[in-house]
VEXDOKE-626226 format. One record per atom (N, C-alpha, C): residue in one letter; atom name; x, y, z. Coordinates in pm, 1 decimal. Each point is the difference from the previous one (the first is absolute). Layout:
BEGIN
<pt><r>A</r><a>CA</a><px>X</px><py>Y</py><pz>Z</pz></pt>
...
//
This chain:
BEGIN
<pt><r>X</r><a>N</a><px>-756.0</px><py>1468.6</py><pz>227.5</pz></pt>
<pt><r>X</r><a>CA</a><px>99.7</px><py>102.9</py><pz>23.7</pz></pt>
<pt><r>X</r><a>C</a><px>85.3</px><py>15.6</py><pz>-125.6</pz></pt>
<pt><r>X</r><a>N</a><px>11.4</px><py>116.6</py><pz>-51.8</pz></pt>
<pt><r>X</r><a>CA</a><px>80.8</px><py>26.4</py><pz>-119.0</pz></pt>
<pt><r>X</r><a>C</a><px>148.2</px><py>7.7</py><pz>36.5</pz></pt>
<pt><r>X</r><a>N</a><px>81.9</px><py>-24.2</py><pz>-97.6</pz></pt>
<pt><r>X</r><a>CA</a><px>144.7</px><py>8.1</py><pz>20.0</pz></pt>
<pt><r>X</r><a>C</a><px>46.6</px><py>143.9</py><pz>-10.5</pz></pt>
<pt><r>X</r><a>N</a><px>104.3</px><py>30.9</py><pz>75.0</pz></pt>
<pt><r>X</r><a>CA</a><px>55.1</px><py>134.7</py><pz>-1.6</pz></pt>
<pt><r>X</r><a>C</a><px>102.8</px><py>18.1</py><pz>-110.5</pz></pt>
<pt><r>X</r><a>N</a><px>6.9</px><py>120.4</py><pz>-53.0</pz></pt>
<pt><r>X</r><a>CA</a><px>98.0</px><py>32.6</py><pz>-104.9</pz></pt>
<pt><r>X</r><a>C</a><px>142.2</px><py>-13.8</py><pz>53.8</pz></pt>
<pt><r>X</r><a>N</a><px>19.5</px><py>25.3</py><pz>128.2</pz></pt>
<pt><r>X</r><a>CA</a><px>133.6</px><py>-14.0</py><pz>59.1</pz></pt>
<pt><r>X</r><a>C</a><px>50.9</px><py>-143.3</py><pz>-8.2</pz></pt>
<pt><r>X</r><a>N</a><px>-88.9</px><py>-96.8</py><pz>24.8</pz></pt>
<pt><r>X</r><a>CA</a><px>41.7</px><py>-140.4</py><pz>-7.2</pz></pt>
<pt><r>X</r><a>C</a><px>29.8</px><py>-37.5</py><pz>-145.2</pz></pt>
<pt><r>X</r><a>N</a><px>-81.8</px><py>45.7</py><pz>-93.1</pz></pt>
<pt><r>X</r><a>CA</a><px>26.5</px><py>-23.6</py><pz>-141.8</pz></pt>
<pt><r>X</r><a>C</a><px>136.1</px><py>57.2</py><pz>-37.7</pz></pt>
<pt><r>X</r><a>N</a><px>27.3</px><py>123.0</py><pz>38.7</pz></pt>
<pt><r>X</r><a>CA</a><px>128.4</px><py>63.3</py><pz>-32.1</pz></pt>
<pt><r>X</r><a>C</a><px>116.6</px><py>-79.2</py><pz>58.1</pz></pt>
<pt><r>X</r><a>N</a><px>-16.0</px><py>-52.9</py><pz>121.6</pz></pt>
<pt><r>X</r><a>CA</a><px>104.5</px><py>-80.8</py><pz>62.0</pz></pt>
<pt><r>X</r><a>C</a><px>25.7</px><py>-126.6</py><pz>-82.4</pz></pt>
<pt><r>X</r><a>N</a><px>-106.3</px><py>-70.6</py><pz>-38.5</pz></pt>
<pt><r>X</r><a>CA</a><px>15.6</px><py>-123.3</py><pz>-78.5</pz></pt>
<pt><r>X</r><a>C</a><px>61.4</px><py>31.7</py><pz>-136.7</pz></pt>
<pt><r>X</r><a>N</a><px>-43.8</px><py>107.5</py><pz>-63.9</pz></pt>
<pt><r>X</r><a>CA</a><px>58.6</px><py>38.0</py><pz>-128.9</pz></pt>
<pt><r>X</r><a>C</a><px>148.7</px><py>30.7</py><pz>13.7</pz></pt>
<pt><r>X</r><a>N</a><px>38.6</px><py>62.2</py><pz>109.2</pz></pt>
<pt><r>X</r><a>CA</a><px>142.7</px><py>25.6</py><pz>24.4</pz></pt>
<pt><r>X</r><a>C</a><px>75.3</px><py>-131.9</py><pz>18.4</pz></pt>
<pt><r>X</r><a>N</a><px>-61.0</px><py>-94.1</py><pz>70.7</pz></pt>
<pt><r>X</r><a>CA</a><px>64.3</px><py>-129.7</py><pz>20.8</pz></pt>
<pt><r>X</r><a>C</a><px>15.7</px><py>-76.3</py><pz>-132.4</pz></pt>
<pt><r>X</r><a>N</a><px>-87.4</px><py>25.2</py><pz>-94.5</pz></pt>
<pt><r>X</r><a>CA</a><px>4.4</px><py>-66.8</py><pz>-130.7</pz></pt>
<pt><r>X</r><a>C</a><px>73.6</px><py>82.5</py><pz>-105.3</pz></pt>
<pt><r>X</r><a>N</a><px>63.2</px><py>108.3</py><pz>40.2</pz></pt>
<pt><r>X</r><a>CA</a><px>58.6</px><py>95.2</py><pz>-94.5</pz></pt>
<pt><r>X</r><a>C</a><px>116.0</px><py>-56.3</py><pz>-81.0</pz></pt>
<pt><r>X</r><a>N</a><px>57.9</px><py>-112.2</py><pz>40.2</pz></pt>
<pt><r>X</r><a>CA</a><px>108.8</px><py>-60.0</py><pz>-77.0</pz></pt>
<pt><r>X</r><a>C</a><px>-51.8</px><py>-73.3</py><pz>-123.7</pz></pt>
<pt><r>X</r><a>N</a><px>-131.3</px><py>-19.2</py><pz>-8.7</pz></pt>
<pt><r>X</r><a>CA</a><px>-61.1</px><py>-62.7</py><pz>-116.9</pz></pt>
<pt><r>X</r><a>C</a><px>-46.0</px><py>107.3</py><pz>-97.9</pz></pt>
<pt><r>X</r><a>N</a><px>25.3</px><py>-23.4</py><pz>-127.2</pz></pt>
<pt><r>X</r><a>CA</a><px>-48.3</px><py>92.4</py><pz>-102.6</pz></pt>
<pt><r>X</r><a>C</a><px>-147.2</px><py>-26.3</py><pz>-26.3</pz></pt>
<pt><r>X</r><a>N</a><px>-72.4</px><py>103.6</py><pz>-34.1</pz></pt>
<pt><r>X</r><a>CA</a><px>-137.3</px><py>-10.9</py><pz>-47.5</pz></pt>
<pt><r>X</r><a>C</a><px>-99.4</px><py>-53.3</py><pz>102.9</pz></pt>
<pt><r>X</r><a>N</a><px>10.7</px><py>46.2</py><pz>124.2</pz></pt>
<pt><r>X</r><a>CA</a><px>-102.6</px><py>-26.2</py><pz>101.3</pz></pt>
<pt><r>X</r><a>C</a><px>-101.6</px><py>113.4</py><pz>-10.5</pz></pt>
<pt><r>X</r><a>N</a><px>-126.6</px><py>-35.9</py><pz>-2.9</pz></pt>
<pt><r>X</r><a>CA</a><px>-105.3</px><py>100.8</py><pz>-3.8</pz></pt>
<pt><r>X</r><a>C</a><px>-114.3</px><py>-45.1</py><pz>90.3</pz></pt>
<pt><r>X</r><a>N</a><px>-95.8</px><py>89.5</py><pz>18.0</pz></pt>
<pt><r>X</r><a>CA</a><px>-114.8</px><py>-34.0</py><pz>84.3</pz></pt>
<pt><r>X</r><a>C</a><px>-123.8</px><py>69.7</py><pz>-53.2</pz></pt>
<pt><r>X</r><a>N</a><px>-113.7</px><py>-51.4</py><pz>43.8</pz></pt>
<pt><r>X</r><a>CA</a><px>-128.8</px><py>61.5</py><pz>-32.7</pz></pt>
<pt><r>X</r><a>C</a><px>-83.5</px><py>0.9</py><pz>127.2</pz></pt>
<pt><r>X</r><a>N</a><px>-54.9</px><py>114.8</py><pz>33.2</pz></pt>
<pt><r>X</r><a>CA</a><px>-87.9</px><py>10.9</py><pz>116.4</pz></pt>
<pt><r>X</r><a>C</a><px>-135.3</px><py>-60.7</py><pz>-36.2</pz></pt>
<pt><r>X</r><a>N</a><px>-50.8</px><py>-85.7</py><pz>90.2</pz></pt>
<pt><r>X</r><a>CA</a><px>-130.8</px><py>-61.8</py><pz>-20.5</pz></pt>
<pt><r>X</r><a>C</a><px>-72.1</px><py>-10.1</py><pz>132.8</pz></pt>
<pt><r>X</r><a>N</a><px>-107.2</px><py>73.4</py><pz>14.1</pz></pt>
<pt><r>X</r><a>CA</a><px>-87.1</px><py>-5.0</py><pz>117.6</pz></pt>
<pt><r>X</r><a>C</a><px>76.3</px><py>12.8</py><pz>132.1</pz></pt>
<pt><r>X</r><a>N</a><px>91.6</px><py>94.2</py><pz>6.0</pz></pt>
<pt><r>X</r><a>CA</a><px>73.8</px><py>24.7</py><pz>122.5</pz></pt>
<pt><r>X</r><a>C</a><px>119.7</px><py>-90.5</py><pz>20.2</pz></pt>
<pt><r>X</r><a>N</a><px>24.3</px><py>-89.0</py><pz>-93.4</pz></pt>
<pt><r>X</r><a>CA</a><px>114.9</px><py>-89.8</py><pz>6.9</pz></pt>
<pt><r>X</r><a>C</a><px>85.7</px><py>23.1</py><pz>-123.7</pz></pt>
<pt><r>X</r><a>N</a><px>110.8</px><py>-75.2</py><pz>-13.8</pz></pt>
<pt><r>X</r><a>CA</a><px>91.8</px><py>21.0</py><pz>-111.5</pz></pt>
<pt><r>X</r><a>C</a><px>40.6</px><py>-134.7</py><pz>-60.1</pz></pt>
<pt><r>X</r><a>N</a><px>-20.7</px><py>-13.2</py><pz>-130.7</pz></pt>
<pt><r>X</r><a>CA</a><px>42.9</px><py>-119.0</py><pz>-72.8</pz></pt>
<pt><r>X</r><a>C</a><px>139.2</px><py>30.2</py><pz>-55.0</pz></pt>
<pt><r>X</r><a>N</a><px>92.8</px><py>-94.3</py><pz>17.9</pz></pt>
<pt><r>X</r><a>CA</a><px>138.9</px><py>19.3</py><pz>-42.8</pz></pt>
<pt><r>X</r><a>C</a><px>29.8</px><py>-80.7</py><pz>-126.4</pz></pt>
<pt><r>X</r><a>N</a><px>76.4</px><py>61.6</py><pz>-90.1</pz></pt>
<pt><r>X</r><a>CA</a><px>36.8</px><py>-61.7</py><pz>-127.4</pz></pt>
<pt><r>X</r><a>C</a><px>151.4</px><py>-1.3</py><pz>-15.0</pz></pt>
<pt><r>X</r><a>N</a><px>50.3</px><py>-105.9</py><pz>-63.0</pz></pt>
<pt><r>X</r><a>CA</a><px>140.3</px><py>-6.5</py><pz>-39.0</pz></pt>
<pt><r>X</r><a>C</a><px>3.2</px><py>-31.6</py><pz>-148.7</pz></pt>
<pt><r>X</r><a>N</a><px>55.3</px><py>91.7</py><pz>-75.9</pz></pt>
<pt><r>X</r><a>CA</a><px>4.6</px><py>-12.4</py><pz>-146.4</pz></pt>
<pt><r>X</r><a>C</a><px>-138.0</px><py>-30.3</py><pz>-58.3</pz></pt>
<pt><r>X</r><a>N</a><px>-100.7</px><py>64.9</py><pz>54.2</pz></pt>
<pt><r>X</r><a>CA</a><px>-136.0</px><py>-12.6</py><pz>-50.5</pz></pt>
<pt><r>X</r><a>C</a><px>-81.0</px><py>-115.5</py><pz>54.6</pz></pt>
<pt><r>X</r><a>N</a><px>61.4</px><py>-87.2</py><pz>79.6</pz></pt>
<pt><r>X</r><a>CA</a><px>-71.3</px><py>-115.0</py><pz>56.8</pz></pt>
<pt><r>X</r><a>C</a><px>-31.2</px><py>24.8</py><pz>147.2</pz></pt>
<pt><r>X</r><a>N</a><px>-122.2</px><py>-32.6</py><pz>41.2</pz></pt>
<pt><r>X</r><a>CA</a><px>-39.0</px><py>13.4</py><pz>140.6</pz></pt>
<pt><r>X</r><a>C</a><px>72.9</px><py>-107.4</py><pz>81.2</pz></pt>
<pt><r>X</r><a>N</a><px>70.6</px><py>42.9</py><pz>104.6</pz></pt>
<pt><r>X</r><a>CA</a><px>67.4</px><py>-97.3</py><pz>86.5</pz></pt>
<pt><r>X</r><a>C</a><px>-49.1</px><py>7.0</py><pz>143.9</pz></pt>
<pt><r>X</r><a>N</a><px>-69.3</px><py>105.6</py><pz>36.3</pz></pt>
<pt><r>X</r><a>CA</a><px>-46.9</px><py>12.3</py><pz>137.7</pz></pt>
<pt><r>X</r><a>C</a><px>-67.0</px><py>133.3</py><pz>22.2</pz></pt>
<pt><r>X</r><a>N</a><px>-3.5</px><py>39.0</py><pz>126.7</pz></pt>
<pt><r>X</r><a>CA</a><px>-62.7</px><py>127.2</py><pz>31.8</pz></pt>
<pt><r>X</r><a>C</a><px>14.7</px><py>36.3</py><pz>145.9</pz></pt>
<pt><r>X</r><a>N</a><px>-48.4</px><py>118.3</py><pz>29.5</pz></pt>
<pt><r>X</r><a>CA</a><px>-3.8</px><py>51.3</py><pz>136.8</pz></pt>
<pt><r>X</r><a>C</a><px>-146.5</px><py>0.0</py><pz>41.2</pz></pt>
<pt><r>X</r><a>N</a><px>-32.8</px><py>-77.8</py><pz>101.6</pz></pt>
<pt><r>X</r><a>CA</a><px>-137.8</px><py>-13.9</py><pz>48.2</pz></pt>
<pt><r>X</r><a>C</a><px>-0.1</px><py>17.7</py><pz>151.1</pz></pt>
<pt><r>X</r><a>N</a><px>-71.9</px><py>97.4</py><pz>48.4</pz></pt>
<pt><r>X</r><a>CA</a><px>-4.4</px><py>29.4</py><pz>144.6</pz></pt>
<pt><r>X</r><a>C</a><px>140.1</px><py>10.5</py><pz>58.3</pz></pt>
<pt><r>X</r><a>N</a><px>86.3</px><py>71.8</py><pz>-70.5</pz></pt>
<pt><r>X</r><a>CA</a><px>140.0</px><py>18.9</py><pz>40.7</pz></pt>
<pt><r>X</r><a>C</a><px>73.4</px><py>-132.7</py><pz>21.1</pz></pt>
<pt><r>X</r><a>N</a><px>-31.4</px><py>-97.1</py><pz>-85.2</pz></pt>
<pt><r>X</r><a>CA</a><px>72.2</px><py>-127.6</py><pz>-3.7</pz></pt>
<pt><r>X</r><a>C</a><px>49.6</px><py>-19.4</py><pz>-143.0</pz></pt>
<pt><r>X</r><a>N</a><px>122.1</px><py>-47.5</py><pz>-14.6</pz></pt>
<pt><r>X</r><a>CA</a><px>56.6</px><py>-30.1</py><pz>-131.3</pz></pt>
<pt><r>X</r><a>C</a><px>-27.8</px><py>-147.0</py><pz>-29.7</pz></pt>
<pt><r>X</r><a>N</a><px>-87.8</px><py>-25.2</py><pz>-98.0</pz></pt>
<pt><r>X</r><a>CA</a><px>-37.6</px><py>-135.7</py><pz>-37.4</pz></pt>
<pt><r>X</r><a>C</a><px>42.7</px><py>-26.6</py><pz>-143.4</pz></pt>
<pt><r>X</r><a>N</a><px>44.4</px><py>-124.8</py><pz>-26.3</pz></pt>
<pt><r>X</r><a>CA</a><px>37.9</px><py>-38.4</py><pz>-135.6</pz></pt>
<pt><r>X</r><a>C</a><px>-77.5</px><py>-124.2</py><pz>-41.7</pz></pt>
<pt><r>X</r><a>N</a><px>-6.8</px><py>-20.7</py><pz>-131.4</pz></pt>
<pt><r>X</r><a>CA</a><px>-68.4</px><py>-118.2</py><pz>-53.7</pz></pt>
<pt><r>X</r><a>C</a><px>74.3</px><py>-125.9</py><pz>44.2</pz></pt>
<pt><r>X</r><a>N</a><px>-74.1</px><py>-107.4</py><pz>24.2</pz></pt>
<pt><r>X</r><a>CA</a><px>62.3</px><py>-124.0</py><pz>48.1</pz></pt>
<pt><r>X</r><a>C</a><px>58.5</px><py>-83.3</py><pz>-115.0</pz></pt>
<pt><r>X</r><a>N</a><px>104.7</px><py>50.1</py><pz>-63.1</pz></pt>
<pt><r>X</r><a>CA</a><px>67.4</px><py>-75.2</py><pz>-105.9</pz></pt>
<pt><r>X</r><a>C</a><px>89.8</px><py>-106.3</py><pz>63.8</pz></pt>
<pt><r>X</r><a>N</a><px>44.4</px><py>-95.0</py><pz>-80.4</pz></pt>
<pt><r>X</r><a>CA</a><px>88.7</px><py>-105.0</py><pz>51.7</pz></pt>
<pt><r>X</r><a>C</a><px>126.8</px><py>58.8</py><pz>59.7</pz></pt>
<pt><r>X</r><a>N</a><px>58.8</px><py>97.3</py><pz>-68.5</pz></pt>
<pt><r>X</r><a>CA</a><px>124.3</px><py>58.5</py><pz>50.7</pz></pt>
<pt><r>X</r><a>C</a><px>-23.5</px><py>78.1</py><pz>129.0</pz></pt>
<pt><r>X</r><a>N</a><px>-111.1</px><py>71.1</py><pz>9.8</pz></pt>
<pt><r>X</r><a>CA</a><px>-29.1</px><py>74.9</py><pz>122.7</pz></pt>
<pt><r>X</r><a>C</a><px>-20.0</px><py>-95.8</py><pz>117.0</pz></pt>
<pt><r>X</r><a>N</a><px>-70.8</px><py>-110.3</py><pz>-24.4</pz></pt>
<pt><r>X</r><a>CA</a><px>-20.4</px><py>-99.5</py><pz>105.9</pz></pt>
<pt><r>X</r><a>C</a><px>132.5</px><py>-63.1</py><pz>41.2</pz></pt>
<pt><r>X</r><a>N</a><px>87.3</px><py>-25.6</py><pz>-98.2</pz></pt>
<pt><r>X</r><a>CA</a><px>129.8</px><py>-60.8</py><pz>30.0</pz></pt>
<pt><r>X</r><a>C</a><px>88.6</px><py>94.9</py><pz>80.0</pz></pt>
<pt><r>X</r><a>N</a><px>-7.0</px><py>129.7</py><pz>-30.9</pz></pt>
<pt><r>X</r><a>CA</a><px>84.4</px><py>97.7</py><pz>69.4</pz></pt>
<pt><r>X</r><a>C</a><px>-53.4</px><py>37.0</py><pz>137.7</pz></pt>
<pt><r>X</r><a>N</a><px>-130.4</px><py>-22.1</py><pz>21.0</pz></pt>
<pt><r>X</r><a>CA</a><px>-62.7</px><py>32.6</py><pz>129.4</pz></pt>
<pt><r>X</r><a>C</a><px>-87.5</px><py>-118.3</py><pz>43.4</pz></pt>
<pt><r>X</r><a>N</a><px>60.6</px><py>-115.7</py><pz>28.5</pz></pt>
<pt><r>X</r><a>CA</a><px>-80.1</px><py>-119.7</py><pz>28.6</pz></pt>
<pt><r>X</r><a>C</a><px>-87.0</px><py>9.9</py><pz>125.5</pz></pt>
<pt><r>X</r><a>N</a><px>36.3</px><py>85.1</py><pz>93.0</pz></pt>
<pt><r>X</r><a>CA</a><px>-75.5</px><py>11.3</py><pz>124.9</pz></pt>
<pt><r>X</r><a>C</a><px>-89.4</px><py>124.3</py><pz>5.3</pz></pt>
<pt><r>X</r><a>N</a><px>-9.7</px><py>69.6</py><pz>-112.5</pz></pt>
<pt><r>X</r><a>CA</a><px>-78.7</px><py>123.7</py><pz>-1.7</pz></pt>
<pt><r>X</r><a>C</a><px>-148.8</px><py>-29.7</py><pz>13.8</pz></pt>
<pt><r>X</r><a>N</a><px>-69.1</px><py>94.9</py><pz>58.9</pz></pt>
<pt><r>X</r><a>CA</a><px>-145.0</px><py>-13.1</py><pz>18.1</pz></pt>
<pt><r>X</r><a>C</a><px>-72.1</px><py>37.4</py><pz>-128.9</pz></pt>
<pt><r>X</r><a>N</a><px>-110.3</px><py>-69.4</py><pz>-23.4</pz></pt>
<pt><r>X</r><a>CA</a><px>-88.5</px><py>32.8</py><pz>-111.3</pz></pt>
<pt><r>X</r><a>C</a><px>-111.2</px><py>87.9</py><pz>56.0</pz></pt>
<pt><r>X</r><a>N</a><px>-29.5</px><py>109.8</py><pz>-68.2</pz></pt>
<pt><r>X</r><a>CA</a><px>-103.0</px><py>92.2</py><pz>46.9</pz></pt>
<pt><r>X</r><a>C</a><px>-86.5</px><py>46.0</py><pz>-115.4</pz></pt>
<pt><r>X</r><a>N</a><px>-121.4</px><py>38.7</py><pz>32.9</pz></pt>
<pt><r>X</r><a>CA</a><px>-90.7</px><py>55.3</py><pz>-99.9</pz></pt>
<pt><r>X</r><a>C</a><px>25.8</px><py>149.8</py><pz>-13.1</pz></pt>
<pt><r>X</r><a>N</a><px>21.9</px><py>47.6</py><pz>-123.2</pz></pt>
<pt><r>X</r><a>CA</a><px>18.3</px><py>144.5</py><pz>-14.7</pz></pt>
<pt><r>X</r><a>C</a><px>-129.0</px><py>77.0</py><pz>29.8</pz></pt>
<pt><r>X</r><a>N</a><px>-114.7</px><py>-60.4</py><pz>-34.8</pz></pt>
<pt><r>X</r><a>CA</a><px>-131.9</px><py>57.9</py><pz>26.2</pz></pt>
<pt><r>X</r><a>C</a><px>-101.9</px><py>-112.1</py><pz>-11.8</pz></pt>
<pt><r>X</r><a>N</a><px>-119.1</px><py>21.1</py><pz>50.3</pz></pt>
<pt><r>X</r><a>CA</a><px>-104.6</px><py>-102.9</py><pz>-3.2</pz></pt>
<pt><r>X</r><a>C</a><px>-28.1</px><py>-43.4</py><pz>-143.0</pz></pt>
<pt><r>X</r><a>N</a><px>-5.9</px><py>-130.1</py><pz>-20.9</pz></pt>
<pt><r>X</r><a>CA</a><px>-31.8</px><py>-55.7</py><pz>-130.4</pz></pt>
<pt><r>X</r><a>C</a><px>119.9</px><py>-20.1</py><pz>-91.2</pz></pt>
<pt><r>X</r><a>N</a><px>117.3</px><py>38.6</py><pz>44.1</pz></pt>
<pt><r>X</r><a>CA</a><px>120.9</px><py>-14.5</py><pz>-81.7</pz></pt>
<pt><r>X</r><a>C</a><px>68.7</px><py>-133.3</py><pz>28.7</pz></pt>
<pt><r>X</r><a>N</a><px>92.5</px><py>-36.9</py><pz>-86.9</pz></pt>
<pt><r>X</r><a>CA</a><px>82.9</px><py>-118.3</py><pz>22.4</pz></pt>
<pt><r>X</r><a>C</a><px>108.8</px><py>36.0</py><pz>100.3</pz></pt>
<pt><r>X</r><a>N</a><px>42.0</px><py>-100.2</py><pz>75.9</pz></pt>
<pt><r>X</r><a>CA</a><px>105.2</px><py>23.3</py><pz>98.1</pz></pt>
<pt><r>X</r><a>C</a><px>131.5</px><py>36.6</py><pz>-68.0</pz></pt>
<pt><r>X</r><a>N</a><px>75.4</px><py>83.8</py><pz>69.4</pz></pt>
<pt><r>X</r><a>CA</a><px>131.8</px><py>41.7</py><pz>-46.4</pz></pt>
<pt><r>X</r><a>C</a><px>98.7</px><py>-21.5</py><pz>113.7</pz></pt>
<pt><r>X</r><a>N</a><px>127.9</px><py>6.7</py><pz>-32.9</pz></pt>
<pt><r>X</r><a>CA</a><px>105.7</px><py>-20.6</py><pz>99.5</pz></pt>
<pt><r>X</r><a>C</a><px>35.6</px><py>133.6</py><pz>65.1</pz></pt>
<pt><r>X</r><a>N</a><px>0.2</px><py>1.6</py><pz>132.8</pz></pt>
<pt><r>X</r><a>CA</a><px>41.9</px><py>118.0</py><pz>74.7</pz></pt>
<pt><r>X</r><a>C</a><px>152.9</px><py>4.4</py><pz>3.1</pz></pt>
<pt><r>X</r><a>N</a><px>56.4</px><py>111.0</py><pz>-47.3</pz></pt>
<pt><r>X</r><a>CA</a><px>145.3</px><py>18.5</py><pz>3.8</pz></pt>
<pt><r>X</r><a>C</a><px>34.3</px><py>70.9</py><pz>130.0</pz></pt>
<pt><r>X</r><a>N</a><px>63.3</px><py>-73.9</py><pz>91.0</pz></pt>
<pt><r>X</r><a>CA</a><px>37.6</px><py>56.5</py><pz>129.6</pz></pt>
<pt><r>X</r><a>C</a><px>131.0</px><py>77.8</py><pz>-6.9</pz></pt>
<pt><r>X</r><a>N</a><px>94.9</px><py>-50.1</py><pz>-78.9</pz></pt>
<pt><r>X</r><a>CA</a><px>134.9</px><py>56.6</py><pz>-2.5</pz></pt>
<pt><r>X</r><a>C</a><px>10.0</px><py>114.9</py><pz>-99.9</pz></pt>
<pt><r>X</r><a>N</a><px>-72.9</px><py>107.6</py><pz>27.4</pz></pt>
<pt><r>X</r><a>CA</a><px>-0.6</px><py>114.0</py><pz>-92.2</pz></pt>
<pt><r>X</r><a>C</a><px>122.0</px><py>90.4</py><pz>17.1</pz></pt>
<pt><r>X</r><a>N</a><px>81.7</px><py>-26.2</py><pz>100.0</pz></pt>
<pt><r>X</r><a>CA</a><px>120.2</px><py>81.0</py><pz>23.5</pz></pt>
<pt><r>X</r><a>C</a><px>116.7</px><py>-42.1</py><pz>-89.0</pz></pt>
<pt><r>X</r><a>N</a><px>-1.6</px><py>-122.5</py><pz>-51.6</pz></pt>
<pt><r>X</r><a>CA</a><px>111.9</px><py>-56.2</py><pz>-75.7</pz></pt>
<pt><r>X</r><a>C</a><px>-18.2</px><py>25.9</py><pz>-149.9</pz></pt>
<pt><r>X</r><a>N</a><px>62.0</px><py>107.5</py><pz>-50.1</pz></pt>
<pt><r>X</r><a>CA</a><px>-13.5</px><py>38.8</py><pz>-140.4</pz></pt>
<pt><r>X</r><a>C</a><px>48.2</px><py>-109.9</py><pz>-94.3</pz></pt>
<pt><r>X</r><a>N</a><px>110.5</px><py>-63.3</py><pz>32.9</pz></pt>
<pt><r>X</r><a>CA</a><px>55.7</px><py>-104.8</py><pz>-85.7</pz></pt>
<pt><r>X</r><a>C</a><px>-97.1</px><py>-117.1</py><pz>-12.2</pz></pt>
<pt><r>X</r><a>N</a><px>-59.0</px><py>-40.5</py><pz>112.0</pz></pt>
<pt><r>X</r><a>CA</a><px>-98.2</px><py>-108.4</py><pz>-2.5</pz></pt>
<pt><r>X</r><a>C</a><px>-120.1</px><py>37.9</py><pz>-86.4</pz></pt>
<pt><r>X</r><a>N</a><px>-50.0</px><py>120.4</py><pz>15.5</pz></pt>
<pt><r>X</r><a>CA</a><px>-116.1</px><py>43.9</py><pz>-78.2</pz></pt>
<pt><r>X</r><a>C</a><px>32.3</px><py>3.5</py><pz>-148.7</pz></pt>
<pt><r>X</r><a>N</a><px>120.7</px><py>44.9</py><pz>-34.9</pz></pt>
<pt><r>X</r><a>CA</a><px>41.1</px><py>2.0</py><pz>-140.9</pz></pt>
<pt><r>X</r><a>C</a><px>2.9</px><py>-141.5</py><pz>-56.4</pz></pt>
<pt><r>X</r><a>N</a><px>58.7</px><py>-92.6</py><pz>75.4</pz></pt>
<pt><r>X</r><a>CA</a><px>7.0</px><py>-139.7</py><pz>-43.7</pz></pt>
<pt><r>X</r><a>C</a><px>-139.3</px><py>-62.7</py><pz>-8.2</pz></pt>
<pt><r>X</r><a>N</a><px>-85.0</px><py>30.0</py><pz>95.8</pz></pt>
<pt><r>X</r><a>CA</a><px>-135.3</px><py>-55.3</py><pz>2.5</pz></pt>
<pt><r>X</r><a>C</a><px>-79.1</px><py>41.2</py><pz>-123.6</pz></pt>
<pt><r>X</r><a>N</a><px>-8.2</px><py>128.1</py><pz>-26.9</pz></pt>
<pt><r>X</r><a>CA</a><px>-78.6</px><py>48.4</py><pz>-112.7</pz></pt>
<pt><r>X</r><a>C</a><px>62.2</px><py>-45.8</py><pz>-132.2</pz></pt>
<pt><r>X</r><a>N</a><px>132.0</px><py>0.8</py><pz>-6.6</pz></pt>
<pt><r>X</r><a>CA</a><px>67.6</px><py>-47.5</py><pz>-120.7</pz></pt>
<pt><r>X</r><a>C</a><px>-28.5</px><py>-146.8</py><pz>-27.4</pz></pt>
<pt><r>X</r><a>N</a><px>-0.1</px><py>-81.9</py><pz>103.9</pz></pt>
<pt><r>X</r><a>CA</a><px>-28.1</px><py>-143.1</py><pz>-15.5</pz></pt>
<pt><r>X</r><a>C</a><px>-145.1</px><py>-25.1</py><pz>-38.7</pz></pt>
<pt><r>X</r><a>N</a><px>-89.3</px><py>81.6</py><pz>48.9</pz></pt>
<pt><r>X</r><a>CA</a><px>-142.6</px><py>-16.6</py><pz>-28.1</pz></pt>
<pt><r>X</r><a>C</a><px>-35.2</px><py>36.4</py><pz>-144.4</pz></pt>
<pt><r>X</r><a>N</a><px>75.1</px><py>89.1</py><pz>-60.8</pz></pt>
<pt><r>X</r><a>CA</a><px>-38.7</px><py>60.2</py><pz>-127.8</pz></pt>
<pt><r>X</r><a>C</a><px>-37.1</px><py>-102.6</py><pz>-108.0</pz></pt>
<pt><r>X</r><a>N</a><px>81.8</px><py>-101.4</py><pz>-19.8</pz></pt>
<pt><r>X</r><a>CA</a><px>-25.6</px><py>-98.5</py><pz>-106.5</pz></pt>
<pt><r>X</r><a>C</a><px>-127.5</px><py>-79.8</py><pz>24.6</pz></pt>
<pt><r>X</r><a>N</a><px>-42.2</px><py>-10.1</py><pz>125.4</pz></pt>
<pt><r>X</r><a>CA</a><px>-118.5</px><py>-78.3</py><pz>34.7</pz></pt>
<pt><r>X</r><a>C</a><px>-129.4</px><py>81.2</py><pz>-4.2</pz></pt>
<pt><r>X</r><a>N</a><px>11.7</px><py>129.1</py><pz>-14.4</pz></pt>
<pt><r>X</r><a>CA</a><px>-118.8</px><py>86.1</py><pz>1.3</pz></pt>
<pt><r>X</r><a>C</a><px>-68.7</px><py>-1.1</py><pz>-135.9</pz></pt>
<pt><r>X</r><a>N</a><px>-132.2</px><py>4.0</py><pz>-1.2</pz></pt>
<pt><r>X</r><a>CA</a><px>-72.0</px><py>3.1</py><pz>-128.2</pz></pt>
<pt><r>X</r><a>C</a><px>26.0</px><py>132.0</py><pz>-74.0</pz></pt>
<pt><r>X</r><a>N</a><px>-4.4</px><py>-8.4</py><pz>-131.1</pz></pt>
<pt><r>X</r><a>CA</a><px>15.3</px><py>119.8</py><pz>-81.6</pz></pt>
<pt><r>X</r><a>C</a><px>-119.7</px><py>92.0</py><pz>24.5</pz></pt>
<pt><r>X</r><a>N</a><px>22.5</px><py>130.3</py><pz>-15.7</pz></pt>
<pt><r>X</r><a>CA</a><px>-111.6</px><py>94.0</py><pz>17.3</pz></pt>
<pt><r>X</r><a>C</a><px>-111.9</px><py>-29.9</py><pz>-99.4</pz></pt>
<pt><r>X</r><a>N</a><px>-122.6</px><py>20.4</py><pz>45.8</pz></pt>
<pt><r>X</r><a>CA</a><px>-115.4</px><py>-22.9</py><pz>-87.1</pz></pt>
<pt><r>X</r><a>C</a><px>-10.4</px><py>112.4</py><pz>-101.8</pz></pt>
<pt><r>X</r><a>N</a><px>-35.5</px><py>-37.2</py><pz>-121.0</pz></pt>
<pt><r>X</r><a>CA</a><px>-18.7</px><py>100.1</py><pz>-106.8</pz></pt>
<pt><r>X</r><a>C</a><px>-129.4</px><py>77.0</py><pz>26.5</pz></pt>
<pt><r>X</r><a>N</a><px>4.2</px><py>128.9</py><pz>-23.2</pz></pt>
<pt><r>X</r><a>CA</a><px>-119.3</px><py>82.8</py><pz>21.1</pz></pt>
<pt><r>X</r><a>C</a><px>-81.1</px><py>9.1</py><pz>-127.0</pz></pt>
//
């Protein structure tokens, strides 16, 4: 099941307090970037983030889910209504994310 543009727009609005959030559509889903680094995505209308140390610390009871078959597990973000939490989460994750690959 592909993700809807409405859900993407909602998540982007929730992340609007962060500068330089972008996305790329991929096979009906959306990969999310913060300052050029991949931090998560929208998969089957679920907001998933990479399992960094800070993300695990901020959401210790969160479920791990597969974004798609054959992928590594990611953390399901349940509290998508709390803009402040989302801003803090993505901001905390940034230093732990790998640099973008050179093309």
